[in-house]
N, C-alpha and C positions, 0 to 999 in steps of 0.2 A: 504599531505592531504589538502583537501578543507577547507576553512574557513566557519563554520556553519553560521556566522553572515549574510552571504548572503541570507540565507533561513528565516531569523527571520520575522515572520508575512508576509510571502509570500505564494503563491499558487504554490503546486507541482501538475502536471497532471501525472496521471497514464494512460500510453498508452499501452494497452493490448487487445487482442481480444480472445473471447472463442473458444473453439474447434467448427468446423463447420462454422465459420465465414470466409466469403471471405477476410476480412482484416488481417487474420493471416498469414502474410507474412512479412519478415524482411524489405524489402523496403517499403512497405506500412506503417508499424509501425513507420519506421524512418521519413517518410513524415508527419505522424500524429504528432509525436513528434516535428518535426522542425515547423510545424503550431502552436502548443501550445506554443513553445518558442517565435515565432515571435509575438504572441498575448500577451506575458508577462509572461509566466510561469517561475518560478525561477529555477525549476528542473523538471525531469521526472522520472517516475518509470516504469520499463521495465522488462519483463518477459523473461528469457532465455538468455544464452550467445550469441546465434546467433543474437538475436534482439538487444541486448546491443551493439554488434559490429557494426551493421548497423546504429544505432542511433548515436553512438559516431562519425560516418563519417559526421553527419549532423547538430550536436549541440556541443556547447562548455560548456553548463550549467551542473551542476552536474547530474549524472545518478544514481539513486537508483536502483541496480539490484537485481533480485530474480529469483529463480528457483522453480517453482511448481512441486511437485512431489507426486503422489498417490501411497500409499502403497497397499500391498496385501488385507488389509482389506477395502480398498476403501476410506481411510482417506487421505485428501490432507494436505501435509505439505510444508512449505516455506523454501526453501534452507536448507534441513536437514543435509548435509555433508559438510565437508571442501572441498572436491573436487568440489562440485557445487559451493561453494563460490570462490575457486581459478579460476575456469573457467570464472565466472562473472568478477572477478577483471582483469583477463587476456584480457577480451574483452573490457574493458574500463570503467567498473562501480567504482564510487568514494565511494559509500555507498552500503553495502551489507545487505538486509533485510533477517532476519532469523526468524523462528518460535520460539518464547520464552514463548509459553503457558506452563502450568504445566501438560498437557496431557502426558499420558504414551507413550513412543515412543520406538521403536526397535533399533534406530541408536544412535548417539552420543548425550549424555545428553547436556542440555543447559549450564550447568556450566563448560563444557569442550569445547563445540563449540563456544561459544561466545568469550572468550578470544583468541582461536586459530584463528578465523576470524580476530579480531583486530590485531593479529601478522603479517597478510598478509599486513599491511600497508594501510588498509581501515578503514572507519568508520563503525559502526554497527547500523542499525535500528531494534530493537527488536519489532517484531510484537506480540502483546499480546491480551488477551481476557478479562482480569479483573484486579482489583487493585492489587492483590497479585502477580500476574506474572509480572505486570508492575514494581512494587517496587523491584522484585528479578532481573530483567533485569537491572535495574539502579544500583544496587549494584554490579552487575557482570562487570559493565563498559560500557553498551551501551550507546553511545552518543545521540541516538534518541529512544524514546519509542512510538510506534504507536498503536493506538487502532484498527487497521486494522481487527482484528479477533473477536472483541466484536460482538456477535450476531450470529457468524458462528460456534461456538462450542457448547458443552453440558452445559456449565455454565449457571445456571438457571437464574441469575441475568442479562443475556444478551439477552434475548427475547425481542428485541425492533424492532419497525418498521422503526424508524429514526435513525440518529446518537446518538452515546452514549456520549451525552455532559457532563453528570454527571461523567462518567469515566474520561474524560478530565479534568474536574475541580478537581476531587479527586487526580489524578496524578500529576496535575500542582502544588499542595501544597508543593510537594517535590522538589528535585533539578533537576529532569529529564527534558530534552527538550521534551515536549510531541507533537507528531504529531497526529492531528485528522484526521481519515480516516475511511470510511465505511458509505454507505447510506447518503451521503452528496449530496443533490439535488438541492439546490438553494443557491443564494448569501446570503440570509438571514441566512441559516444554516452555512455558512462560517463565517459570522460575529458572530454568536452565539458561534461558536468553539473558535474564537479568545477572545471573551468576557470571556469565560470560563478558559482562560489561555493557550490556544494551541500556541506553538512555531511556527508551521507551520500547513498548512491544505492540505490534498490530495483530489483531486476529479478525479474519473476516469470515471465510467459508464455514468454519466450525461453529460459528455463533449466528450468522445471518442467511445461510443458504439452506432452506429445508430440502430442496430436491437433492443436493449433494449429501446431506446428512441422512436422508431416506435411503439413497443408494448404498451409503456406507453400511447401514444397518441391514439392508436387504441381503448384503454379501453374507451375513450370518444365517439367514434363513436358507440360503442355497447350500451352505455347508451342512446344516442340520438335515435337510432334505437328503442330500447325497449319503450322509452317515447312516440315516434311517434305512435306506433301500440297500445298504451293502451287507 
């Protein structure tokens, strides 16, 4: 297993591409991941076994692997089964991210899935959306607890426009190694997360998604156009 000390107060880059993006290709994702590592990323977070395998050929830093799955109700889950986790492990992931929220699910419950994934010989990053789910994941033995899903589920306290720094702060009071993730858009917000007690910080969209970044900047052109015509 990897030594988590190498991730302490370091930046992890999530290298993923949404459906419909021309970047959604194993070779392209691997190149993006390699570029992030050359720039100083301590680890990368990668979706799907195929992409993990391609990235493993290009980098030696730890890989956090996950498998996004959409169920029949249209709800997205992160690595909901042990088979998903084993495929990621076999592809070269060092850490497996799983959905550890308290949401009702049809598959394997978290209290059974989390220790079973750890038994594969990898570390577990529990992706949670609130304090209760984070504390439960830590009790179940997750080595890392990520605020990844805060703001993306139905938990009312998660309706935030920016990163959930207060959740990072609350979780860091316990013994869990807290990974701040979700809507982190600037170096200042990275610093805020570390000041709140984050063990590591994950940034994805604001580094690796040119489509989202282009749309963000296009909003400025719309504003300018509106102002010029008024």
